[in-house]
N, C-alpha and C positions, 0 to 999 in steps of 0.2 A: 558482479563480474570481477574476477581477479586478474590483474596484469602483473607478471613477474618481471623484475629487473634483473638481468643476468649478465655475466661477463667475468673476466678474470679480475683479481684484486687490483685496486688502485687505479681504476680507469674512470672514476667519477660516478659510479652507480648511486652512491649515497647522496651526492650533490644533485643528481637528477631527481632522486626521491624527495629531497628537501625542497627543490624547486617546484615539483608537482604538488606537494602536500603542505608546504610551509611549516613542516615539523623540523626538528633539529636532530636528525640522526648523526652519530659521530662521523667526522671526516678527518682522516689523518694520512700522511704520506708513507704508509707502510701496509703490507698485505694483512688481510683478515681483520681490518678495523670492525667490520660487521661480522658478528658470530651468530647471535640470535636474529631472526629476520625482523626487519622494520616493516610495520604495517601502517598505512594511512589512506586517507581518501583524497582523490583528485576528482576531475570532472572532464567531460567532453562538451563541446559547444553545439547548440542546434537552434535554428530560428524558432522562436516561440509563436504559436498561432494566436496569442492574445492580441497581436497587432491587427489581425483581421477583425476582431471584435470591437476594437477601439476602446478597450478598457483593460486595466492591469490584471494580470494573473495573480493567483495566490498559491505559490508552490508549497507542497508539503514535503517532498523528498529531494528538492533541489532549490536553487535560487534562480532568479532571472535578472539579467543585467542589460538594460537598454535594448530589450527585445531579443536577447540571446539567452536561451535556457541552458543552465549548467547542470548536466546530468551526471550523477555520482558514478565513479569508478574506483574500485579498491586497488591500491598499489602495494606490492610486496617486494621489498629489497632483500635479497638473500646473500649469504656469504659468497665470496669470490670463488671462482672455479679455476683450477690449475690442471695442466695435462695429467691424465690418469685418474681424474676424479671418479670416474665410473668404477675404478678399482679401489677406491677409498683414499686416494692421495689428498693431502690438504684437508679440507673439511668436506670432501667430495660427497660421501653418503648423506651427510646432513643437508648439504646444499641441495642435492637432488630430491630428498624427501620433502624439503620445504617448497619444491616446485610442483608437487603433485596436483594441487588444487588450481594452478594457474590456467586460465583459458588461452592465454597467448603471452609472448615474450617480447620485451624490448631488450635487444642485445646491445649493451653499451660497449663501444670500442674506443680505445685511445687513438684517435686519428693522428695525434702528434708523434706517435711512435716512441714515446718517452718511457715506456715500461716494457720489461722483458717478458718472456713467456710465463714467468711465475708471478708477475705483477710487481716486481721490484723496480724502483725508479732507476733509469739509466739515461744515457745521453739522448737528447731529443732527436727524433727522426731515425733512431738506430733500428727500429723494428717496423716492418711493413704491416700496416693494420689489416691487410687482407689475410695474413696468417692467423690473426686472432679470430676473425670471422669463421674461417674454416675449422679452426681447432674447437670452437664451441659447438659448431654444427656436428662435428665428429663425436664430441663427448656426449651430447644429448642423444644422438643416435645409438651410441654404444650402451648408454644407460638403459634405453628402452629394449635394445637387443638382448642385454644381459637378463632383464626381467623375463623376456620371452624365452630365453634359452635354458632356464632352470628346468631340468628334467624333460627338455623338449622332445628328444628322440623317443623316450618311453611313452609320453603322452600322445605324441603324433602317431605312433604305431597303433596304440589303442584306438585312436580316432579312426584310422584307416580300417581296422578290423571291424569296428562297429558301424561303419558307414556314416559317421557324424559329419558335421559341417565345420570347416576350418575356421570360419568367422566366429563360431561359438567358442572354440578353444582359445582363440586370440583374445576375445572379449573377456573370458574367464581369467586369463593370465594378466590382463591389463586393467582389471576392474578398479584398481586404486588410482588410476591415472585419469579417470573420467572420459575415456575414449569409447564412444558408443558404437553399436553395430553398423549404423549408417556410414560412419567415417571409416570403419574397418573395411566394409565392402568397397567403398570408394578407393581406398588405398590398394586393395587386392586387385582391382581392375587395372592398375598401373604396374603391378608386380610381375616381373617376367618369369618367376619360378613356377614349378609344377605344383599346382594347387591340389592335385590328386595324390601326391606323394610328399607331404610336408616332412615326413621323417627323414627324407633325403636332403633337406635343406642344409646348406653349410652355414657356419657363423656369418659369412659374408652375405648370404642370402637373407638371413634374419636382420642384419644391419641395414641392408637395402630396403627391406620392408619397413623397418623402424623409421628410416628417413622419410618414407612416404607417409607413414602414419602421423609423424610430427607435422609434416607439411599440411596435411588436410585437417588435422584436429587441433593443433596448437600452433597457429601461425606466429611468425616472428618478424620483426622489423629491426634492422641494424641502425643504431644511433651512432653516427660518427662524431663522437664528442671531442671537445678541445680542438675543433677545426680551426679556430683562430690562431692556434700555435702550430699548425700542421704545415708540412711541405706540400705545396699545391700540386706538384706532380704526382705525389702519392695519393692525394685526395682524388685527382682526376682518374687515376688508375682504379681506385676503389669504386668510384661512382660508375665507371664504364664497364665493370665486370658483371655480366648478367647473372652469373651463378651466385652472386652475393646479394642480389636485390630481394626486397626493397631496402633502400638506404635513405636516411635523413641526416644531412649535415647539421650539427648543433653545437651550442656552447651552453652547458648547464650552468656554468659559473655566471655568464651574462644574464640568463633567465632568473637565477636566484637573486642576483643583485637587483634586478628590476622589481621582482615580486616583493622583496623586503623593503625596497624604497617606497613602493606603492602602499604597503601596509603601514609604513611610518608616516605616510602623508606627504612624502617629498616629491613624488611624481604621480601623474595620472597615467596609468598603464593597464591595459587589459591583455592578459596572456594570449599569445598567438598573433598579436598585432605587430606591425612593423615599425611602430614609432611610439614615443612617449612624450609627455609634456611636463616640464618642470612646474610644480605648483607654486613654490616660493623660493626662487633662486638664492635669495639672501640667507636662507636657513642652512644652506649647504656648506659643509666644511671643505677645505681644499682637497682632502682625500676623497670625499664623496663626489666632488665635481670631476676629479680625474677619472674616478671609476665610471661615472655616468657618461663622460666624454668618450671613454673607451667603448662602452656599450653602444653609443650612438654611431661610432665609426663601424662597429661590427654590423649593425642593422643596415647601414648604408651599403655595405658590401654584400650581405647575405639575405637581406629582406626581413628575416625574423631570427629569433634565437634557435628555432627548430625544435624546441622541447615539446611545446603544446601540439605542434603539427605531428610529431612522431607518435604521440599517444593517440591522436585522432585518426591518423592514417591506419594505425594498427586496429583500432576499434571499428571504424567504418568501412575500411577497405579489406584489411586482412581477415578480421573476424566477421565482417559483413553484418554488423549490428545496425538496427534501425530504431528510431525513436517514435513511440506511439503514445497518444494521450487518451486514456480511458476516462469517460465521464458518465454521469447518471442522467443528465439532461442534454440531449443532442442538439437542442436549439440554443440554449444559453451557455452550453459547455461548462456546466457546473456539477459538483457532487451533491449528495443529499442535503448538505448544510449550506449550499449556495456558494461554495468556494469555486472560483473560476480556474479551470485547468489545474487542479491540484497536483496531479501526478504525471510524471514523464517516465516511461519505461523503456529500457534498452532491451530489444528482443532480436533474435537471429533472423536474418533474411528468410522468408518463407513461413514465418510464424502465422498460424491461422487465428481467426477471431476467437474460436473456442479455447485455443491455447492461451490467448491473452486473458480470457475470462478466468482460467485457472490461476494465472499469475496474480490477478486481483484478489480472488478468493475461491477456495475449492468448491464452495456451494454454488457459485456462479457458473463454474464449469460443469458441475454435475447436473444443474438444472437449466442449462443453456437452451434457449429457443432460437434466437437470432441476434445479430448485431445491427446497429444502425450507423451509417456514416454521418458524421457531424456536419459535413459541408453539403452533401447532396441529399441527406436524409433517406437515402435508399437503403433497403434491407440487404444485409450481407449474410451469406450462409456460413455454417460452422467451419467449412473447409476453405473459406476465402482467405488468402494471405493478406495480411495488413501491409500498408505501404508507409514509407518514411514520412513522418509528420501527420499521420492520419489521426483524426479525432473520432473516437467511436464510443457508442453506448452499447452495453451488453444487456439484452433483454432475457430474463430468466423466469422460470416458474417460481412463485413465492412459496 
């Protein structure tokens, strides 16, 4: 799964990326610090079933920390977006091409209002962060609309003459964006335009459809970054506007400080928690202590830094992903080599047992007989949807 970090330049996208991945993407106070996309691995948290067994798990594709399974997620930090990007302004076309594979977006916004529309540093609180949310929503919708609109009238008229299906034409036009027919049909059900005469659709109609396509196929969550530097009235306005939801207040700088301090052994901190513990206060320099005191004050006010929560809200709520644990022995919860709960898979809500079998190995899907629930040991049919945290064994023909 790929999560794209998007937003205008200089709002803290690369700091969010570094906090989530503990890599060192360049960070600088000027636009287009990021040109080539930064790619790295982060994770989402999920309770590990090994606690029910009373013995440790042996993860193969993730780690487990004190009963919490860390399930991998890929993060892509792309170049900053400026108004008119869909027409090629700034690094617009490159920015948009780098987003094609993303399953969902974390939209990073400068909640402090300290950057103008182009991402240039300005006086703090000078810009309303709501403008930045709306501008990115508009740019993404116009990007998809432009892809749809290429030779649209001619293709739509041909479709009408031949009696074809509008969803097939849209799927063909958007094949590079990974938007499937199920999502297209879902979007069309909410589209007020005339589905029998797509050749008459205006550019505004196509843009309206593009917004709905993005909503159902590539969910986004707004990360109100630098909230510690923001005007609280502006933040309340941002959080209260239902057209901009969902929103997560955050400070990527605070999260990065904590993760680096934890890596250096200075603090005991687990991402997403609302507190940390100094390991050896005597090792801290005066500057380090001031930085950690500032973080502690932020946590007292906001509860968490918001960065891990933003990722998990997007994955579990926006993208509706569920964690499932496939095993080969449904009694001991092991694979063929005796490893306990070796794999944790992120799958979409509604994924069936047979689809899980294909994710493990194509042969298991092709030769599927049934699945067995690891807790109840009951048989599950091929079309039975899996549930969050389910441990299942796939039974197949040899």
